[in-house]
matplotlib code that plots the C-alpha trace (Angstrom):
import matplotlib.pyplot as plt

x = [-42.2, -38.6, -37.6, -39.1, -37.2, -33.9, -34.4, -35.1, -32.0, -29.8, -31.2, -30.7, -27.1, -26.4, -27.8, -25.8, -22.6, -23.3, -23.9, -20.7, -18.6, -17.6, -15.8, -14.3, -11.4, -9.2, -9.8, -8.0, -8.7, -7.7, -6.8, -6.8, -6.4, -4.0, -0.8, -0.1, 3.5, 4.8, 8.4, 9.6, 13.0, 16.0, 18.6, 21.7, 19.3, 16.8, 13.3, 12.2, 8.9, 6.8, 3.9, 2.5, -0.5, 0.5, -1.8, -1.7, -2.7, -2.2, -3.5, -4.2, -4.5, -6.5, -7.5, -10.5, -12.2, -15.4, -19.0, -22.2, -22.2, -18.9, -15.2, -13.5, -9.8, -7.8, -4.4, -3.5, -0.7, -0.6, 1.5, 1.3, 2.9, 2.6, 2.2, 3.1, 6.2, 6.8, 8.6, 9.2, 11.7, 13.1, 14.3, 15.8, 18.0, 18.2, 17.3, 14.7, 13.5, 11.9, 10.5, 8.9, 7.6, 8.3, 6.5, 5.5, 4.5, 2.7, 1.7, -1.0, -3.0, -6.6, -9.0, -12.6, -16.2, -18.6, -22.0, -24.7, -22.5, -22.9, -20.3, -16.9, -15.1, -11.5, -8.3, -5.0, -1.3, 1.4, 4.8, 5.4, 8.4, 8.7, 11.0, 11.4, 13.8, 14.5, 16.7, 18.0, 19.0, 20.6, 17.6, 19.7, 21.8, 19.6, 22.7, 22.0, 23.5, 22.1, 20.2, 18.7, 17.2, 16.7, 14.2, 12.9, 10.6, 7.9, 5.4, 1.7, -1.5, -5.0, -8.7, -10.9, -14.3, -15.6, -19.2, -20.7, -22.0, -22.7, -21.5, -18.3, -17.7, -17.0, -16.1, -13.7, -12.1, -9.0, -6.9, -3.3, -0.6, 3.0, 5.9, 8.5, 12.2, 14.1, 16.6, 19.9, 22.1, 25.1, 26.8, 29.2, 28.0, 24.6, 23.3, 19.7, 17.7, 14.2, 11.4, 8.8, 5.3, 2.5, -1.2, -2.9, -6.7, -7.6, -10.7, -10.6, -12.7, -12.3, -13.4, -13.8, -12.9]
y = [16.2, 16.7, 17.8, 14.6, 12.4, 14.2, 13.9, 10.2, 9.6, 11.5, 9.5, 6.2, 7.1, 8.2, 5.0, 2.9, 4.7, 4.3, 0.6, 0.1, 2.3, -0.6, -2.3, 1.0, 2.9, 2.5, 0.6, -0.6, -3.0, -5.9, -9.5, -12.6, -16.3, -19.2, -20.1, -23.8, -24.5, -27.9, -29.0, -31.9, -32.3, -34.6, -34.8, -36.8, -38.4, -39.5, -38.0, -35.8, -34.1, -31.8, -29.3, -26.6, -24.2, -20.7, -17.8, -14.8, -11.2, -8.1, -5.1, -4.7, -1.9, -2.5, -0.7, -2.0, -1.1, -2.7, -2.0, -4.0, -7.4, -6.8, -7.6, -6.7, -6.0, -4.9, -4.5, -5.5, -4.9, -6.9, -6.9, -9.7, -11.1, -14.7, -16.7, -20.3, -22.5, -25.8, -28.3, -32.0, -34.6, -37.6, -40.4, -42.1, -39.1, -37.9, -34.4, -31.8, -29.3, -25.9, -23.3, -19.9, -17.1, -13.6, -11.4, -11.2, -8.6, -9.4, -7.6, -9.1, -8.5, -9.7, -10.3, -11.5, -10.6, -8.3, -9.9, -7.2, -4.8, -7.3, -9.9, -9.8, -13.1, -13.2, -15.1, -13.6, -13.8, -12.1, -12.0, -12.5, -11.3, -13.4, -14.0, -17.5, -19.3, -23.0, -24.6, -28.1, -29.3, -32.5, -34.1, -35.4, -32.4, -29.7, -28.2, -26.3, -28.0, -26.0, -22.8, -21.1, -17.6, -15.5, -13.2, -14.7, -14.0, -16.5, -16.3, -16.8, -18.0, -17.9, -17.3, -14.7, -13.1, -9.9, -9.3, -5.9, -5.2, -1.4, 1.3, 1.6, -1.9, -5.3, -8.7, -11.0, -14.4, -15.5, -18.7, -18.3, -20.8, -19.8, -21.5, -21.1, -21.5, -24.7, -24.3, -26.1, -25.9, -27.8, -28.3, -30.8, -34.3, -32.8, -31.9, -30.6, -30.1, -28.7, -28.3, -25.9, -24.5, -22.7, -22.4, -19.3, -19.0, -15.4, -13.4, -9.7, -6.7, -3.6, 0.0, 1.7, 5.4]
z = [-15.1, -16.3, -12.8, -11.4, -13.9, -13.3, -9.5, -9.9, -12.0, -9.5, -6.6, -8.4, -9.3, -5.7, -4.3, -6.8, -5.9, -2.2, -2.6, -4.6, -2.3, 0.0, -3.0, -4.4, -2.9, 0.1, 3.3, 6.4, 9.2, 11.4, 10.4, 12.7, 11.8, 11.7, 9.9, 9.5, 8.6, 7.4, 7.6, 5.5, 7.1, 6.4, 9.1, 7.9, 5.3, 8.0, 7.7, 10.6, 9.6, 11.7, 11.4, 13.6, 13.6, 14.7, 15.7, 13.3, 14.2, 12.0, 10.1, 6.4, 3.9, 0.7, -2.5, -4.5, -7.8, -9.1, -10.2, -9.7, -11.3, -13.0, -12.6, -9.3, -8.9, -5.8, -4.1, -0.6, 1.9, 5.2, 8.3, 10.8, 14.0, 15.2, 18.4, 19.1, 18.8, 17.1, 19.2, 18.2, 19.4, 17.6, 19.8, 16.8, 16.0, 19.6, 18.4, 19.3, 16.7, 17.3, 15.0, 15.4, 13.1, 14.2, 11.6, 8.0, 5.4, 2.2, -0.9, -3.2, -6.3, -6.6, -9.5, -9.2, -9.5, -7.7, -7.1, -6.8, -4.7, -1.8, -2.2, -4.0, -4.7, -5.9, -6.5, -5.4, -6.0, -4.1, -2.4, 1.4, 3.4, 6.6, 9.5, 10.7, 13.1, 13.2, 15.8, 16.5, 20.0, 21.4, 23.0, 25.9, 26.8, 25.3, 23.7, 20.4, 17.4, 14.5, 13.9, 10.8, 11.3, 8.2, 6.5, 3.3, 0.4, -0.7, -3.5, -2.5, -4.1, -2.6, -2.7, -0.8, -0.4, 1.0, 2.2, 2.6, 6.1, 5.6, 3.2, 5.4, 6.7, 5.2, 6.5, 4.6, 4.6, 2.8, 2.2, 1.2, 0.4, 0.5, -1.3, 1.4, 0.5, 1.2, 4.0, 4.5, 7.5, 8.8, 12.1, 13.6, 12.5, 11.5, 8.1, 7.8, 4.6, 5.1, 2.5, 3.9, 3.1, 4.9, 4.8, 6.1, 7.0, 7.8, 8.8, 8.0, 9.2, 7.0, 7.3, 3.9, 3.6]

ax = plt.figure().add_subplot(projection="3d")
ax.plot(x, y, z, "-o")
ax.set_aspect("equal")
plt.show()
């Protein structure tokens, strides 16, 4: 009888550990989604606003800790590249503006709750390093009149969720808002001030080691 009880306890513990494994330990995977960037610009005190949704493609590395129906915490490191180009022309200013993102890397900390070893929901905060280029051209001659191309840091806030597919695989979704730095650039007869922000909507597939 004791052997039966011991075997049952071991089996239950093994099953519980297996179920929780997807939200415990290291994982890595692919990330795809969109990054919508908003530019609130002033060119010589005249508003020249624009927005653009870019494609986002990358990889991620995560570390999670949790137990069934309990608090969840995790760490994440992402790398992404982007497709797409913003282009907008102002006939009033006779200017054309373009903007592109090259790449970004983000580290974040997560805190949430593990529901039944099936779904983990969390909030996140982090720091994003990103490379972005903004250019202004004369709309008539297409001559470049200003350029800002730098690598910047931006704090981020967001929400996310992971859903267990198997003991080794999970699917996730995240929303992240980045407080991008204000940019100021000057050229001959042109002064540009740009307040910027971005919204990322991401889908993640992870393999858990």
